[in-house]
C-alpha positions as CSV (number, residue, x, y, z in Angstrom):
1,X,17.6,-65.8,41.0
2,X,20.9,-64.9,41.9
3,X,21.5,-61.9,44.2
4,X,23.7,-60.2,41.6
5,X,20.7,-60.5,39.0
6,X,18.2,-59.3,41.5
7,X,20.3,-56.3,42.3
8,X,20.5,-55.4,38.7
9,X,16.8,-55.6,38.1
10,X,16.3,-53.4,41.1
11,X,18.9,-50.7,39.8
12,X,17.0,-50.8,36.3
13,X,13.6,-50.1,37.9
14,X,15.1,-47.3,40.1
15,X,16.4,-45.6,37.1
16,X,13.1,-45.9,35.1
17,X,10.9,-44.2,38.0
18,X,13.6,-41.4,38.3
19,X,14.5,-40.6,34.7
20,X,11.3,-41.4,33.2
21,X,10.3,-43.9,30.3
22,X,13.6,-45.3,28.3
23,X,11.6,-46.1,25.0
24,X,8.9,-43.5,24.6
25,X,5.8,-42.4,26.5
26,X,3.6,-44.7,28.4
27,X,1.1,-46.4,26.3
28,X,-1.7,-44.0,27.7
29,X,0.2,-41.0,26.4
30,X,1.3,-42.5,23.1
31,X,-0.4,-40.4,20.2
32,X,-0.8,-37.2,21.9
33,X,1.6,-34.7,20.3
34,X,4.4,-33.3,22.9
35,X,4.3,-29.6,23.3
36,X,7.4,-28.1,22.1
37,X,10.0,-27.2,24.7
38,X,9.9,-23.4,23.5
39,X,6.3,-23.2,22.0
40,X,5.4,-19.3,21.6
41,X,2.4,-18.2,23.7
42,X,-0.8,-17.7,21.8
43,X,-0.3,-13.8,21.8
44,X,3.1,-14.1,20.4
45,X,1.8,-16.3,17.6
46,X,-1.0,-13.8,16.8
47,X,1.8,-11.1,16.6
48,X,3.8,-12.9,14.1
49,X,0.9,-13.5,12.0
50,X,-0.1,-9.9,12.1
51,X,3.3,-8.9,10.7
52,X,2.9,-11.0,7.7
53,X,3.7,-9.1,4.6
54,X,0.7,-7.7,3.1
55,X,0.1,-9.4,-0.3
56,X,-1.5,-6.2,-1.7
57,X,1.8,-4.5,-1.2
58,X,3.5,-6.8,-3.4
59,X,1.1,-6.7,-6.2
60,X,1.4,-2.9,-6.1
61,X,5.2,-3.0,-6.0
62,X,5.1,-5.8,-9.1
63,X,2.9,-3.4,-11.2
64,X,5.0,-0.2,-10.3
65,X,8.1,-2.3,-11.3
66,X,6.5,-3.0,-14.9
67,X,6.1,0.9,-15.3
68,X,8.6,3.4,-16.1
69,X,9.1,5.0,-12.9
70,X,12.5,6.0,-12.7
71,X,13.0,4.3,-9.7
72,X,15.0,1.5,-8.3
73,X,13.4,-1.5,-6.8
74,X,14.0,-0.6,-3.1
75,X,12.4,2.9,-3.7
76,X,9.3,1.0,-5.5
77,X,8.9,-1.3,-2.6
78,X,8.8,1.5,-0.2
79,X,6.6,3.5,-2.3
80,X,4.1,0.8,-2.8
81,X,3.8,0.4,0.8
82,X,3.1,4.1,1.2
83,X,0.3,3.9,-1.4
84,X,-1.3,1.1,0.3
85,X,-0.9,2.4,3.7
86,X,-2.0,5.9,3.0
87,X,-5.0,4.9,0.6
88,X,-6.3,2.5,3.6
89,X,-5.5,5.3,6.1
90,X,-7.5,8.2,4.0
91,X,-10.3,5.8,3.5
92,X,-9.8,5.7,-0.3
93,X,-10.2,3.2,-3.0
94,X,-6.6,1.8,-3.9
95,X,-7.7,1.5,-7.6
96,X,-8.6,5.1,-7.7
97,X,-5.3,6.2,-6.2
98,X,-3.6,4.2,-8.7
99,X,-5.8,5.5,-11.6
100,X,-5.1,9.2,-10.6
101,X,-1.2,8.4,-10.7
102,X,-1.8,6.8,-14.0
103,X,-3.4,9.7,-15.5
104,X,-1.2,12.3,-13.8
105,X,2.2,10.8,-14.4
106,X,2.0,7.4,-15.9
107,X,3.9,6.6,-12.5
108,X,6.9,8.4,-13.6
109,X,8.5,9.9,-10.6
110,X,10.2,12.7,-12.3
111,X,7.2,13.9,-14.2
112,X,6.9,17.8,-14.5
113,X,3.8,19.6,-16.0
114,X,4.0,22.8,-18.0
115,X,2.2,24.4,-15.0
116,X,5.0,23.2,-12.8
117,X,3.1,20.4,-11.1
118,X,5.7,17.8,-9.9
119,X,5.8,13.8,-9.4
120,X,3.8,10.9,-9.4
121,X,0.6,12.8,-8.5
122,X,1.6,16.1,-10.1
123,X,1.3,18.3,-7.2
124,X,2.0,22.1,-7.3
125,X,4.6,23.3,-5.1
126,X,2.4,25.7,-3.7
127,X,-0.2,23.2,-2.8
128,X,2.3,20.8,-1.7
129,X,3.7,23.3,0.8
130,X,0.4,23.9,2.3
131,X,-0.2,20.1,2.3
132,X,2.7,19.3,4.0
133,X,2.0,21.8,6.7
134,X,-1.4,20.3,7.5
135,X,0.2,16.8,7.3
136,X,3.1,17.5,9.4
137,X,5.7,16.6,6.7
138,X,8.8,18.5,6.4
139,X,9.2,20.9,3.6
140,X,12.4,21.7,1.8
141,X,10.9,23.4,-1.3
142,X,9.6,22.0,-4.4
143,X,12.3,19.0,-4.5
144,X,10.3,17.5,-1.6
145,X,7.7,16.6,-4.0
146,X,10.4,14.4,-6.1
147,X,10.5,12.1,-2.9
148,X,8.1,9.4,-4.1
149,X,6.4,8.4,-0.8
150,X,6.0,12.2,0.2
151,X,4.4,12.8,-3.1
152,X,1.9,10.1,-2.8
153,X,1.3,10.9,0.9
154,X,0.3,14.3,0.0
155,X,-1.5,13.5,-3.2
156,X,-3.7,10.9,-1.2
157,X,-4.4,13.6,1.4
158,X,-5.3,16.2,-0.9
159,X,-7.7,13.8,-2.7
160,X,-9.3,12.7,0.5
161,X,-9.7,16.6,1.4
162,X,-11.3,17.3,-2.0
163,X,-13.8,14.3,-1.6
164,X,-14.8,15.6,1.9
165,X,-15.0,19.1,0.3
166,X,-17.7,17.8,-2.0
167,X,-19.2,15.6,0.4
168,X,-18.2,12.2,-1.2
169,X,-18.7,13.3,-5.1
170,X,-15.7,11.9,-6.7
171,X,-16.3,13.4,-10.0
172,X,-16.3,16.9,-8.2
173,X,-13.2,16.0,-6.4
174,X,-11.4,14.8,-9.4
175,X,-12.3,17.8,-11.2
176,X,-10.9,20.1,-8.5
177,X,-7.8,17.9,-8.2
178,X,-7.3,18.8,-12.0
179,X,-8.8,22.2,-12.3
180,X,-8.5,23.3,-8.6
181,X,-11.2,23.9,-6.2
182,X,-11.5,27.4,-6.8
183,X,-12.7,26.7,-10.4
184,X,-15.1,23.8,-9.3
185,X,-16.6,26.2,-6.3
186,X,-17.4,29.0,-8.9
187,X,-19.2,26.5,-11.1
188,X,-21.1,24.9,-8.5
189,X,-22.2,28.3,-7.2
190,X,-23.1,29.4,-10.8
191,X,-24.9,26.1,-11.6
192,X,-22.6,25.6,-14.6
193,X,-21.5,21.9,-15.5
194,X,-18.3,20.8,-14.1
195,X,-15.2,19.6,-16.5
196,X,-15.9,15.9,-17.3
197,X,-12.7,15.1,-19.4
198,X,-10.3,14.5,-16.4
199,X,-12.9,12.5,-14.2
200,X,-13.8,10.3,-17.3
201,X,-10.1,9.7,-18.0
202,X,-9.5,8.7,-14.2
203,X,-12.5,6.5,-14.1
204,X,-11.6,4.6,-17.1
205,X,-8.1,4.1,-15.7
206,X,-9.6,3.0,-12.7
207,X,-11.9,0.3,-14.5
208,X,-8.8,-0.8,-16.5
209,X,-6.8,-1.3,-13.2
210,X,-9.3,-2.4,-10.9
211,X,-7.9,-4.5,-8.0
212,X,-9.5,-7.7,-7.4
213,X,-8.1,-9.3,-4.3
214,X,-4.3,-8.3,-4.6
215,X,-4.0,-8.7,-8.4
216,X,-3.8,-5.6,-10.6
217,X,-5.3,-6.1,-14.0
218,X,-2.7,-5.9,-16.8
219,X,-2.7,-3.1,-19.2
220,X,-1.8,-3.2,-22.8
221,X,1.9,-3.7,-23.7
222,X,2.0,-0.7,-25.7
223,X,1.6,1.4,-22.5
224,X,3.8,-0.2,-20.3
225,X,7.0,1.7,-20.9
226,X,5.2,4.7,-22.4
227,X,6.9,8.1,-21.7
228,X,4.8,10.2,-19.4
229,X,2.5,12.8,-20.8
230,X,0.5,15.6,-18.8
231,X,-2.5,16.2,-20.7
232,X,-5.2,15.2,-18.4
233,X,-7.6,17.8,-19.6
234,X,-7.9,20.6,-22.2
235,X,-6.8,23.1,-19.6
236,X,-4.8,21.2,-17.0
237,X,-3.7,23.2,-13.7
């Protein structure tokens, strides 16, 4: 072997030792996946998955978008997020909350009752002001209730208060939501039967719009774009 050829072989060997294999990993390492150069640590991976969109919010947004809400899509998506978040925070069934909104306003943000109740969950301004104070929400007069997210935050908080007031009796809570807790308290003290029409309407709507997984049951086509009416009971608040 010539000195020139021998020197070339030595140079290749030294380069291989200092720079690593030229043609892939050694046979002992083949088949073992290489770690990405910028792999996220396990905690960061968990954080990313925790921030994945809630499919329940998307389902509620799509459902609301099929209704005559009077809102644009961005407002609907923000509203859907609030509905889901507040229902979870207040430990209320999401289908129940949606059913109350259906009966109260047919999901129409600008609904106004003959008694002056406003918005999606038909809140009286006097009640709304007191609820806003307790919830730490700025109150700027009755127009505050036309903000959809604020309206449902207050309505869901009120529904939770009433459920707690009547020790988990959803029927009594719904009757009080419609008639007012003063009327319900007096009837309970007197042993008089509570109004049942409004709770029945809500429970029927709840059954029709029950949430299985993240899907809201479809309603009949003739009610999808119906104008809202506020006639939840013979004597609504």
